[in-house]
N, CA, C and O of each residue as an XYZ file, in Angstrom:
800
protein
N     -12.252     20.844      7.578
C     -14.129     19.992      8.362
C     -14.539     21.241      9.562
O     -13.890     21.647     10.526
N     -15.573     21.540      9.162
C     -16.380     22.981      9.705
C     -16.524     22.248     11.057
O     -16.305     21.046     10.910
N     -16.780     22.544     12.144
C     -17.127     22.317     13.944
C     -18.299     20.607     13.851
O     -18.266     19.500     14.389
N     -19.272     21.377     12.758
C     -20.385     20.696     12.872
C     -20.118     19.192     12.420
O     -20.472     18.178     13.020
N     -19.289     19.297     11.018
C     -18.643     17.816     10.426
C     -18.266     16.777     11.417
O     -18.630     15.607     11.526
N     -17.114     17.790     12.387
C     -16.370     17.514     13.403
C     -16.828     16.756     14.064
O     -16.419     15.602     13.935
N     -17.776     17.011     14.974
C     -19.071     16.795     15.600
C     -19.909     15.709     15.447
O     -20.275     14.933     16.331
N     -20.219     15.698     14.160
C     -20.342     13.995     13.599
C     -19.464     12.907     13.573
O     -19.724     11.743     13.879
N     -18.613     13.285     13.260
C     -17.382     12.296     13.065
C     -17.173     11.521     14.467
O     -17.062     10.311     14.664
N     -17.156     12.570     15.353
C     -16.893     12.099     16.229
C     -17.842     11.006     17.283
O     -17.589     10.046     18.010
N     -19.343     11.968     16.782
C     -19.998     10.559     17.317
C     -20.391      9.681     16.584
O     -21.269      8.889     16.928
N     -19.708      9.659     15.232
C     -19.851      8.460     14.636
C     -18.719      7.047     15.503
O     -18.886      5.987     16.107
N     -17.714      7.832     15.097
C     -16.506      7.386     15.308
C     -16.663      6.632     16.853
O     -15.925      5.656     16.991
N     -17.572      6.987     18.071
C     -17.890      6.810     19.272
C     -18.896      5.767     18.928
O     -18.254      4.733     18.743
N     -19.717      5.622     18.816
C     -20.625      4.359     18.089
C     -19.580      3.024     17.440
O     -19.748      1.836     17.717
N     -18.813      3.413     16.796
C     -18.361      2.699     15.657
C     -17.726      2.065     16.648
O     -17.972      0.875     16.844
N     -16.490      2.989     17.702
C     -15.553      2.122     18.726
C     -16.416      1.030     19.821
O     -16.340     -0.172     20.076
N     -17.226      2.131     20.273
C     -18.469      1.128     21.390
C     -18.889     -0.263     20.690
O     -18.576     -1.284     21.301
N     -19.537     -0.388     19.523
C     -19.989     -1.319     19.021
C     -19.172     -2.417     19.304
O     -19.314     -3.464     19.935
N     -17.643     -1.515     18.206
C     -16.795     -3.245     18.377
C     -16.211     -3.589     19.645
O     -15.927     -4.782     19.754
N     -15.883     -2.628     20.929
C     -14.892     -3.079     21.774
C     -17.088     -4.126     22.510
O     -16.982     -5.161     23.169
N     -17.689     -3.900     22.384
C     -18.705     -4.513     22.708
C     -19.263     -5.911     22.242
O     -19.750     -6.776     22.970
N     -19.107     -5.948     20.995
C     -18.950     -6.730     19.867
C     -17.929     -7.894     20.498
O     -18.280     -8.967     20.988
N     -16.841     -7.485     20.378
C     -15.710     -8.299     20.470
C     -15.677     -9.388     22.312
O     -15.203    -10.497     22.558
N     -16.405     -8.385     23.200
C     -16.283     -8.784     24.418
C     -18.091     -9.214     24.668
O     -18.460     -9.247     25.842
N     -18.915     -9.457     23.807
C     -20.004     -9.791     24.093
C     -20.558    -10.813     23.182
O     -21.260    -11.798     23.412
N     -19.907    -10.174     21.729
C     -20.631    -10.823     20.182
C     -21.482     -9.657     19.914
O     -21.679     -8.558     20.433
N     -22.054    -10.543     18.563
C     -22.963     -9.376     17.692
C     -24.578     -9.760     18.566
O     -25.402     -8.890     18.847
N     -24.703    -10.919     18.808
C     -25.751    -11.115     19.206
C     -26.390    -10.757     20.647
O     -27.594    -10.530     20.765
N     -25.633    -10.730     21.556
C     -25.732    -10.108     22.614
C     -25.718     -8.962     22.617
O     -26.242     -8.654     23.687
N     -25.413     -7.963     22.027
C     -24.826     -6.847     22.189
C     -26.197     -5.810     21.574
O     -26.488     -5.844     20.378
N     -26.950     -4.927     22.558
C     -28.078     -4.011     21.548
C     -27.605     -2.707     21.957
O     -27.093     -2.234     22.972
N     -28.004     -2.230     20.647
C     -28.438     -1.149     19.812
C     -28.263      0.072     21.122
O     -27.677      1.139     20.937
N     -28.940     -0.361     22.546
C     -28.815      0.846     24.113
C     -27.359      0.400     24.213
O     -26.485      1.038     23.626
N     -27.041     -0.831     25.043
C     -25.386     -1.255     25.211
C     -24.786     -0.345     24.201
O     -24.124      0.556     24.716
N     -24.841     -0.332     22.772
C     -23.525      0.133     22.107
C     -23.743      2.148     22.730
O     -22.852      2.943     23.028
N     -25.186      2.338     22.714
C     -25.160      4.104     22.809
C     -24.844      4.279     24.255
O     -24.350      5.361     24.571
N     -24.997      3.621     24.941
C     -24.400      3.850     26.666
C     -22.895      3.710     26.673
O     -22.115      4.271     27.443
N     -22.692      3.111     25.969
C     -20.970      2.729     26.458
C     -20.212      4.067     25.517
O     -19.089      4.497     25.783
N     -21.149      4.633     24.306
C     -21.127      5.349     23.195
C     -21.089      6.821     24.529
O     -20.428      7.812     24.218
N     -21.676      6.811     25.636
C     -21.687      7.900     26.182
C     -23.025      8.819     25.549
O     -23.263      9.929     26.027
N     -24.027      8.139     24.222
C     -25.035      9.349     23.340
C     -26.183      8.505     23.757
O     -26.288      7.397     24.283
N     -27.262      9.696     23.210
C     -28.570      9.398     22.901
C     -29.059      8.080     22.450
O     -28.136      7.595     21.796
N     -30.072      7.251     22.478
C     -30.152      6.079     22.136
C     -30.541      6.592     20.540
O     -30.392      5.684     19.722
N     -30.932      7.668     20.065
C     -31.793      7.949     19.062
C     -30.915      8.726     18.168
O     -31.305      9.065     17.051
N     -29.804      9.005     18.595
C     -28.345      9.474     18.171
C     -27.778      8.314     16.899
O     -27.431      8.697     15.781
N     -27.773      6.951     17.311
C     -27.377      5.590     16.379
C     -28.338      5.670     15.294
O     -28.013      4.908     14.383
N     -29.830      6.575     14.970
C     -29.953      5.710     13.396
C     -30.223      7.262     12.462
O     -30.877      7.624     11.484
N     -29.236      7.878     13.497
C     -28.790      9.129     12.256
C     -27.399      8.649     11.067
O     -26.920      9.037     10.001
N     -27.157      7.346     12.305
C     -25.470      7.161     11.432
C     -25.663      5.933     10.741
O     -24.842      5.674      9.861
N     -26.728      4.994     10.994
C     -26.426      3.605     11.050
C     -28.381      2.668     11.269
O     -29.119      3.016     12.190
N     -28.741      1.730     10.395
C     -29.575      2.014     10.108
C     -30.305      0.772     11.591
O     -31.313      0.843     12.293
N     -29.097     -0.300     11.493
C     -29.280     -1.163     12.872
C     -28.074     -2.252     13.034
O     -27.356     -2.593     12.095
N     -27.976     -2.678     14.186
C     -26.779     -2.928     14.638
C     -25.672     -3.574     13.755
O     -24.494     -3.394     14.065
N     -26.063     -4.447     12.479
C     -25.696     -4.935     11.884
C     -25.183     -4.216     10.692
O     -24.622     -4.775      9.750
N     -25.353     -3.247     10.766
C     -24.737     -2.434      9.613
C     -23.888     -2.093      9.790
O     -23.014     -1.954      8.934
N     -23.694     -1.580     11.963
C     -22.575     -1.434     11.853
C     -21.392     -3.085     12.367
O     -20.403     -3.022     13.097
N     -21.730     -3.861     11.961
C     -21.066     -5.079     11.883
C     -20.387     -4.501     10.879
O     -19.567     -3.589     10.992
N     -20.743     -5.054      9.867
C     -20.266     -4.914      8.378
C     -19.752     -3.721      8.090
O     -19.405     -3.592      6.916
N     -19.592     -2.786      8.811
C     -18.890     -1.465      8.564
C     -17.564     -1.705      9.335
O     -16.408     -1.417      9.028
N     -17.976     -2.198     10.213
C     -16.499     -2.561     11.267
C     -15.586     -4.154     10.678
O     -14.401     -4.406     10.899
N     -16.462     -4.924      9.996
C     -15.667     -6.283      9.093
C     -15.050     -5.551      8.148
O     -13.846     -5.791      8.049
N     -15.331     -5.025      7.679
C     -14.896     -4.506      6.173
C     -13.699     -3.495      6.898
O     -12.564     -3.560      6.425
N     -13.917     -2.725      7.845
C     -12.518     -1.812      8.206
C     -11.496     -2.711      8.434
O     -10.482     -2.688      7.737
N     -11.667     -3.587      9.434
C     -10.858     -4.011      9.655
C     -10.170     -4.929      8.780
O      -8.948     -4.861      8.649
N     -10.913     -5.833      8.136
C     -10.370     -6.778      7.149
C      -8.982     -5.994      6.477
O      -7.772     -6.220      6.487
N      -9.971     -4.838      5.835
C      -9.101     -3.873      5.353
C      -7.629     -3.690      5.794
O      -6.641     -3.988      5.123
N      -7.651     -3.086      7.179
C      -6.780     -2.506      7.918
C      -5.734     -3.991      7.742
O      -4.705     -3.803      7.093
N      -5.944     -5.280      8.236
C      -5.366     -6.237      8.366
C      -4.458     -6.335      6.544
O      -3.251     -6.554      6.444
N      -5.291     -6.140      5.459
C      -4.517     -6.426      4.395
C      -3.594     -5.270      4.259
O      -2.454     -5.597      3.928
N      -3.823     -3.865      4.450
C      -3.076     -3.094      3.788
C      -1.889     -3.345      4.969
O      -0.728     -3.217      4.578
N      -2.047     -3.596      5.990
C      -0.278     -3.919      6.731
C       0.356     -4.792      6.343
O       1.484     -4.936      6.814
N      -0.204     -5.826      5.199
C       0.251     -7.182      4.751
C       1.191     -6.097      3.598
O       2.378     -6.098      3.271
N       0.313     -5.444      3.302
C       0.188     -5.030      1.694
C       1.842     -3.506      1.875
O       2.492     -3.108      0.909
N       2.004     -3.134      3.037
C       3.059     -2.202      2.941
C       3.858     -2.932      3.834
O       4.648     -2.216      4.448
N       3.906     -4.150      4.107
C       5.044     -5.166      4.684
C       5.514     -5.526      3.531
O       6.705     -5.251      3.386
N       5.089     -5.958      2.798
C       5.389     -6.729      1.183
C       5.983     -5.229      0.217
O       7.016     -5.345     -0.442
N       5.326     -4.076      0.232
C       6.384     -3.102     -0.374
C       7.676     -2.809      0.237
O       8.693     -2.475     -0.370
N       7.531     -2.981      1.615
C       8.980     -2.703      1.939
C      10.023     -4.203      2.027
O      10.949     -4.481      2.789
N       9.653     -4.653      1.360
C      10.087     -6.574      1.659
C      11.197     -6.519     -0.383
O      11.039     -5.585     -1.169
N      11.666     -7.126     -0.524
C      12.292     -7.414     -1.912
C      11.922     -9.061     -2.163
O      12.808     -9.907     -2.286
N      10.490     -9.369     -2.218
C       9.846    -10.110     -2.635
C       9.481     -9.897     -3.881
O       8.825     -8.878     -4.101
N       9.836    -10.859     -5.066
C       9.322    -10.745     -6.326
C       8.433    -10.733     -7.468
O       7.765    -10.014     -8.211
N       8.921    -12.367     -7.106
C       7.760    -13.276     -8.297
C       6.467    -13.259     -7.542
O       6.322    -13.145     -6.325
N       5.388    -13.414     -8.636
C       3.991    -12.669     -7.850
C       3.804    -13.960     -7.057
O       3.380    -13.764     -5.918
N       4.060    -15.470     -7.452
C       3.520    -16.443     -5.951
C       4.092    -15.849     -4.948
O       3.438    -15.137     -4.185
N       5.401    -16.056     -4.804
C       5.790    -15.104     -3.652
C       4.869    -14.010     -2.442
O       4.601    -13.935     -1.243
N       4.671    -13.360     -3.627
C       4.126    -11.805     -2.758
C       3.073    -12.687     -2.538
O       3.148    -12.868     -1.323
N       1.761    -13.618     -3.111
C       0.590    -13.872     -2.469
C       1.195    -15.000     -1.244
O       0.762    -14.909     -0.095
N       1.874    -15.692     -1.486
C       2.038    -16.379      0.127
C       2.759    -15.620      1.080
O       2.987    -16.105      2.188
N       3.259    -14.147      0.683
C       4.107    -13.402      1.791
C       3.131    -12.306      2.590
O       3.323    -11.726      3.659
N       1.811    -12.237      1.489
C       0.783    -11.305      1.844
C      -0.158    -12.980      3.124
O      -0.125    -13.220      4.331
N      -0.751    -13.586      2.052
C      -1.071    -14.921      3.078
C      -0.144    -14.791      4.601
O      -0.889    -14.348      5.475
N       0.527    -14.920      4.849
C       1.500    -15.773      6.092
C       1.331    -14.358      6.851
O       0.784    -14.308      7.953
N       1.873    -13.120      6.146
C       1.509    -11.882      6.987
C       0.120    -11.701      7.768
O       0.074    -11.296      8.929
N      -0.837    -11.994      7.124
C      -2.155    -12.113      7.512
C      -2.671    -12.774      8.848
O      -3.344    -12.331      9.779
N      -1.744    -14.765      8.427
C      -1.992    -15.178      9.084
C      -1.283    -15.119     10.471
O      -1.414    -15.882     11.429
N      -0.735    -14.349     10.372
C       0.425    -14.185     11.475
C      -0.327    -12.931     12.167
O      -0.893    -13.170     13.233
N      -0.366    -12.006     11.805
C      -1.696    -10.713     12.420
C      -2.703    -11.774     13.226
O      -2.826    -12.018     14.426
N      -3.075    -12.065     12.560
C      -4.463    -13.193     13.150
C      -3.796    -13.844     14.499
O      -3.793    -13.409     15.650
N      -3.368    -14.753     14.082
C      -2.449    -15.502     15.375
C      -2.187    -14.511     16.540
O      -2.175    -14.936     17.695
N      -1.981    -13.217     16.267
C      -1.886    -12.522     17.393
C      -2.711    -11.454     17.716
O      -2.356    -10.514     18.428
N      -3.704    -11.567     17.254
C      -4.863    -11.171     17.749
C      -6.053    -12.089     17.357
O      -6.676    -11.892     16.314
N      -6.432    -13.357     18.438
C      -7.636    -13.823     18.318
C      -9.134    -13.056     18.226
O     -10.081    -13.167     17.448
N      -8.909    -12.340     19.245
C     -10.231    -12.007     19.184
C     -10.845    -11.216     18.326
O     -12.032    -10.894     18.370
N      -9.685    -10.747     17.175
C     -10.467     -9.577     15.746
C     -10.508    -11.123     14.801
O     -11.176    -11.246     13.774
N      -9.706    -12.149     15.361
C     -10.190    -12.925     14.328
C     -11.212    -13.564     14.328
O     -11.853    -13.837     13.312
N     -11.654    -14.056     16.063
C     -13.079    -14.422     16.443
C     -14.279    -13.634     15.494
O     -15.030    -14.298     14.779
N     -14.352    -12.342     15.566
C     -14.792    -11.549     15.163
C     -15.158    -11.573     13.597
O     -16.211    -11.850     13.024
N     -13.747    -11.133     13.063
C     -13.782    -11.199     11.536
C     -14.114    -12.239     10.730
O     -14.806    -12.165      9.714
N     -13.479    -13.468     11.317
C     -13.814    -15.134     10.608
C     -15.423    -15.462     10.794
O     -15.865    -16.309     10.018
N     -16.501    -14.782     11.904
C     -17.080    -14.975     12.375
C     -18.722    -14.530     10.974
O     -19.764    -15.107     10.662
N     -18.009    -13.189     10.553
C     -18.552    -11.984     10.087
C     -18.193    -12.058      8.503
O     -19.101    -12.422      7.756
N     -17.173    -11.799      8.052
C     -16.346    -11.759      7.119
C     -17.071    -12.802      5.755
O     -16.964    -14.028      5.719
N     -17.822    -11.921      4.678
C     -18.292    -13.081      3.923
C     -17.047    -12.281      2.329
O     -16.256    -11.339      2.299
N     -17.507    -13.301      1.285
C     -16.644    -12.643     -0.233
C     -17.084    -10.961     -0.395
O     -16.414     -9.951     -0.610
N     -18.511    -11.197     -0.185
C     -18.893    -10.044     -0.537
C     -18.704     -8.434      0.533
O     -18.454     -7.365     -0.024
N     -18.831     -8.509      1.674
C     -18.281     -7.735      2.054
C     -16.601     -7.564      2.063
O     -16.151     -6.426      1.935
N     -15.835     -8.514      2.189
C     -14.735     -8.379      1.599
C     -14.362     -7.711      0.519
O     -13.353     -7.011      0.601
N     -15.257     -7.801     -0.991
C     -15.118     -7.133     -2.217
C     -15.398     -5.710     -2.142
O     -14.890     -4.798     -2.795
N     -16.393     -5.666     -1.135
C     -16.908     -4.542     -1.272
C     -16.061     -3.114     -0.665
O     -16.202     -1.951     -1.044
N     -15.163     -3.648      0.385
C     -13.994     -3.183      1.344
C     -13.325     -2.685      0.186
O     -13.264     -1.548     -0.283
N     -12.633     -4.231     -0.330
C     -11.570     -3.946     -1.639
C     -11.887     -2.455     -2.578
O     -10.980     -1.632     -2.699
N     -13.003     -2.261     -3.093
C     -13.826     -1.227     -3.795
C     -13.937     -0.142     -3.035
O     -13.618      0.798     -3.763
N     -14.217      0.261     -1.960
C     -14.507      1.046     -1.859
C     -14.497      1.872     -0.405
O     -15.304      2.669      0.074
N     -12.963      1.218      0.190
C     -12.440      2.064      1.110
C     -11.033      2.268      0.745
O     -10.219      1.364      0.928
N     -10.611      3.677      0.118
C      -9.247      4.207     -0.019
C      -8.055      3.550      1.349
O      -8.406      3.775      2.507
N      -6.877      2.869      1.146
C      -5.921      2.746      1.589
C      -5.430      3.557      2.486
O      -4.988      4.551      1.911
N      -5.268      3.625      3.827
C      -4.331      5.539      4.317
C      -3.300      5.621      3.794
O      -2.906      6.786      3.842
N      -2.460      4.812      3.177
C      -1.227      5.506      2.854
C      -0.754      5.954      0.969
O       0.365      6.304      0.593
N      -2.207      5.762     -0.049
C      -1.873      5.688     -0.787
C      -3.146      5.457     -2.424
O      -4.092      6.169     -2.761
N      -2.644      4.315     -3.007
C      -3.556      3.166     -3.568
C      -4.958      2.779     -2.751
O      -4.818      2.821     -1.529
N      -5.668      2.581     -3.004
C      -6.129      1.929     -3.038
C      -6.449      0.154     -2.633
O      -6.265     -0.557     -3.621
N      -6.749     -0.381     -1.758
C      -6.433     -2.426     -2.041
C      -6.766     -2.811     -3.763
O      -6.049     -3.444     -4.537
N      -7.941     -2.257     -3.983
C      -8.037     -2.544     -5.641
C      -7.373     -2.385     -6.299
O      -7.168     -3.310     -7.085
N      -6.447     -0.930     -6.477
C      -5.151     -0.681     -7.445
C      -4.316     -1.422     -6.871
O      -3.463     -1.462     -7.757
N      -3.748     -2.306     -5.703
C      -2.743     -2.797     -5.216
C      -3.038     -4.047     -5.888
O      -2.682     -4.222     -7.054
N      -3.733     -5.019     -5.160
C      -4.111     -6.368     -6.457
C      -3.887     -5.953     -7.395
O      -2.721     -6.114     -7.755
N      -4.915     -5.109     -8.445
C      -4.762     -4.929     -9.737
C      -3.024     -5.190    -10.312
O      -2.665     -6.085    -11.077
N      -2.166     -4.151     -9.700
C      -0.902     -3.820    -10.058
C      -0.207     -5.442     -9.417
O       0.771     -5.740    -10.103
N      -0.394     -6.139     -8.684
C       0.171     -7.439     -8.550
C      -0.320     -8.396     -9.908
O       0.434     -9.108    -10.572
N      -1.187     -8.282    -10.035
C      -1.717     -9.018    -11.468
C      -0.588     -8.845    -12.705
O       0.088     -9.595    -13.410
N      -0.783     -7.483    -12.548
C      -0.096     -6.841    -14.145
C       1.215     -7.006    -13.813
O       1.615     -7.857    -14.607
N       2.018     -6.723    -13.182
C       3.431     -7.126    -12.702
C       3.729     -8.771    -12.731
O       4.919     -9.006    -12.943
N       3.122     -9.631    -12.608
C       3.009    -11.024    -12.987
C       3.455    -11.439    -14.549
O       2.819    -11.232    -15.582
N       4.610    -12.019    -14.403
C       5.229    -12.712    -15.856
C       3.858    -13.448    -15.992
O       3.250    -13.206    -17.034
N       3.378    -14.156    -15.264
C       2.155    -14.805    -16.170
C       0.873    -14.247    -16.730
O       0.600    -13.102    -16.370
N       0.303    -14.662    -17.289
C      -1.193    -14.192    -17.520
C      -2.180    -14.532    -17.034
O      -2.389    -15.692    -17.389
N      -3.490    -13.923    -15.941
C      -4.320    -15.357    -15.310
C      -6.155    -15.169    -15.814
O      -6.828    -14.160    -16.026
N      -6.431    -16.379    -15.853
C      -7.640    -16.149    -16.345
C      -8.799    -15.672    -14.983
O      -8.672    -16.408    -14.004
N      -9.709    -14.730    -14.853
C     -10.718    -14.678    -13.659
C      -9.608    -14.418    -12.356
O      -9.491    -15.152    -11.375
N      -8.942    -13.338    -12.598
C      -8.233    -12.779    -11.512
C      -9.239    -13.009    -10.225
O      -9.034    -13.494     -9.112
N     -10.502    -12.414    -10.898
C     -11.591    -12.239     -9.161
C     -11.628    -13.899     -7.763
O     -11.601    -14.043     -6.541
N     -11.725    -15.058     -9.403
C     -11.698    -15.799     -9.106
C     -11.033    -16.662     -8.465
O     -11.473    -17.201     -7.450
N     -10.043    -16.875     -8.899
C      -8.758    -17.148     -8.245
C      -8.465    -16.443     -6.965
O      -8.082    -17.234     -6.103
N      -8.550    -14.690     -6.408
C      -8.634    -14.494     -5.184
C      -9.835    -15.022     -4.429
O      -9.978    -15.134     -3.212
N     -10.519    -15.270     -5.238
C     -11.621    -15.566     -4.072
C     -11.774    -16.541     -3.298
O     -12.208    -16.698     -2.157
N     -11.311    -17.231     -4.166
C     -10.600    -18.971     -3.357
C      -9.696    -19.019     -2.624
O      -9.929    -19.776     -1.682
N      -8.444    -18.419     -2.585
C      -7.596    -18.283     -2.340
C      -8.222    -17.630     -0.725
O      -7.898    -18.273      0.274
N      -8.890    -16.671     -0.586
C      -9.474    -15.596      0.481
C     -10.023    -16.966      1.420
O      -9.742    -17.065      2.615
N     -10.989    -18.170      0.551
C     -12.367    -19.106      1.350
C     -11.362    -19.844      1.352
O     -11.725    -20.717      2.140
N     -10.267    -20.138      1.001
C      -9.305    -21.313      1.558
C      -8.283    -20.880      2.848
O      -7.942    -21.774      3.623
N      -8.003    -20.074      2.971
C      -7.682    -19.426      3.761
C      -8.193    -19.197      5.295
O      -7.490    -19.496      6.260
N      -9.757    -18.519      5.433
C     -10.281    -17.843      5.910
C     -11.134    -19.294      6.426
O     -11.323    -19.279      7.642
N     -11.481    -20.087      5.977
C     -12.310    -21.353      6.266
C     -10.785    -22.131      7.215
O     -10.971    -22.188      8.430
N      -9.701    -22.563      6.822
C      -8.815    -23.168      8.063
C      -8.358    -22.738      8.600
O      -8.021    -23.415      9.572
N      -7.844    -21.216      8.605
C      -7.377    -20.565      9.807
C      -8.167    -20.631     10.873
O      -7.503    -21.090     11.803
N      -9.345    -20.381     11.222
C     -10.337    -20.343     11.868
C      -9.910    -21.410     13.474
O      -9.611    -21.073     14.619
N     -10.035    -22.415     12.976
C      -9.786    -23.085     14.039
C      -8.084    -23.623     13.994
O      -7.731    -24.253     14.991
N      -7.705    -23.544     13.600
C      -6.498    -23.752     13.955
C      -5.801    -22.499     14.482
O      -4.693    -22.930     14.803
N      -5.818    -21.476     14.694
C      -5.342    -20.436     15.614
C      -6.196    -20.377     16.719
O      -5.729    -20.186     17.842
N      -7.793    -20.566     16.467
C      -8.355    -20.971     17.588
C      -8.617    -21.391     18.610
O      -8.824    -20.922     19.729
N      -8.593    -22.912     17.899
C      -8.006    -23.782     18.611
C      -7.368    -24.954     18.809
O      -7.522    -26.003     19.436
N      -6.082    -24.092     17.574
C      -5.354    -25.782     17.605
C      -5.448    -27.178     16.520
O      -4.436    -27.813     16.225
N      -6.716    -27.499     16.036
C      -7.530    -28.095     15.378
C      -7.423    -27.954     14.106
O      -7.152    -26.805     13.757
N      -7.559    -28.843     13.155
C      -6.498    -29.706     13.581
C      -5.088    -30.447     13.416
O      -4.815    -31.641     13.301
N      -4.244    -29.222     13.451
C      -2.966    -29.221     13.925
C      -2.991    -27.429     14.298
O      -3.874    -26.571     14.305
N      -1.638    -27.446     14.561
C      -1.127    -25.800     14.688
C      -0.444    -25.456     13.534
O      -0.095    -26.167     12.592
N      -0.272    -24.050     13.771
C      -0.196    -22.957     12.777
C       0.812    -23.075     11.883
O       0.589    -22.559     10.788
N       1.833    -23.594     12.031
C       2.774    -24.009     11.279
C       2.639    -24.869     10.315
O       2.877    -24.726      9.115
N       2.134    -26.028     11.053
C       1.907    -27.314     10.486
C       0.690    -27.188      9.325
O       0.688    -27.979      8.381
N      -0.382    -26.107      9.456
C      -1.440    -25.634      8.171
C      -0.785    -25.049      7.638
O      -1.223    -25.014      6.488
N       0.485    -24.234      7.742
C       1.098    -23.491      6.554
C       2.068    -24.067      5.899
O       2.665    -23.392      5.061
N       2.403    -25.279      6.098
C       3.263    -26.821      5.477
C       2.463    -26.699      4.071
O       2.812    -26.441      2.920
N       1.268    -26.994      4.675
C       0.217    -27.829      3.899
C      -0.575    -27.129      2.920
O      -1.143    -27.633      1.950
N      -0.547    -25.263      3.456
C      -1.627    -24.397      2.749
C      -0.594    -24.082      1.516
O      -0.915    -24.329      0.353
N       0.509    -23.591      1.822
C       1.085    -22.439      0.867
C       1.281    -23.447     -0.240
O       1.419    -22.876     -1.321
N       1.345    -24.964     -0.329
C       1.652    -25.391     -1.587
C       0.339    -25.826     -2.732
O       0.198    -25.895     -3.953
N      -0.643    -26.107     -1.250
C      -1.927    -25.873     -1.984
C      -2.382    -24.382     -3.102
O      -2.787    -24.304     -4.262
N      -2.044    -23.323     -1.985
C      -2.586    -22.234     -2.779
C      -1.999    -21.847     -4.160
O      -2.639    -21.345     -5.084
N       0.129    -22.352     -4.152
C       0.997    -21.958     -5.537
C       0.142    -23.127     -5.918
O       0.846    -23.583     -6.818
N      -0.888    -23.920     -5.849
C      -1.312    -25.052     -6.828
C      -2.312    -24.064     -7.817
O      -2.415    -23.746     -9.002
N      -3.028    -23.784     -6.392
C      -3.995    -22.632     -6.710
C      -3.961    -21.842     -8.390
O      -4.659    -21.936     -9.399
N      -2.768    -21.073     -8.000
C      -1.881    -20.273     -8.996
C      -1.861    -20.676    -10.084
O      -2.382    -20.119    -11.050
N      -1.123    -21.927    -10.093
C      -0.928    -22.201    -11.154
C      -2.141    -22.526    -12.340
O      -2.122    -22.185    -13.523
N      -3.371    -23.432    -11.487
C      -4.297    -23.612    -11.744
C      -5.035    -22.436    -13.557
O      -5.646    -22.743    -14.580
N      -4.544    -21.321    -13.060
C      -5.351    -20.057    -13.164
C      -4.275    -19.331    -14.509
O      -4.558    -18.451    -15.322
N      -3.014    -20.097    -14.324
C      -2.401    -19.058    -15.528
C      -2.629    -19.819    -16.996
O      -2.891    -20.997    -17.236
N      -2.420    -18.660    -17.897
C      -3.174    -18.990    -19.464
C      -1.923    -19.704    -19.823
O      -0.841    -19.199    -19.525
N      -1.983    -20.696    -20.361
C      -0.995    -21.143    -21.029
C      -0.724    -20.698    -22.426
O       0.241    -21.151    -23.042
C-alpha cells in the first residue's frame, strides 16, 4: 500500500472509529457529521470523500460489528469438537448471545439497526479475517449436515430474527426473563425450526 492509499485508509478509519464511539455514546440521531469529524480531527468536507451521510457509516458499522461477532463464534466452533448440525447452530447462537451479554452497548447499537438485508450484505461481501468468508462457512455447515434442507437462507433468516428479537430485552432489561431462562426455551425452538426445514 502506497503513502496515498495508507493516508486515505487512516482517514477513513478515523471517521469510522469516531462515529462508532459517538453512536454508542449519544445514538445515531443525536450525532452529527460535524461531531464525527471534530472527534476524528478532520475537516468536515473530508467526510463526503468516504461516505454519503452518517447512515451509510452506521450501516457499514453494523455490518462490520455483526460480522466480527459472528466470526468470533465461527472460530470458537471450529476449535470445538461439536459434530452435529443442530448442535453447531446452537453453539453459534450461544456464543453470540454470550458476546452480546458481555457488551450491552454494542447490543444496543446492533439490535437497533440490524436488518436481514444488512446482515446478508455483510455475509456476502465482507471476507473473514482468517480465511474463508462467512458465506462459505455457512454453506459448508449445510453441506456437511447429515440432512438436506429446503430453503437454507429462510431457515437462517428465521433463526437470526428470532434470536435478535428475543435477546434484546432479555439481555438489556432482564425482561420477561433472564438470559439462562431464555436459552432454556429458545434452543428447543431453534431445534424445532431446523427439523421443520429438513427434507424427508
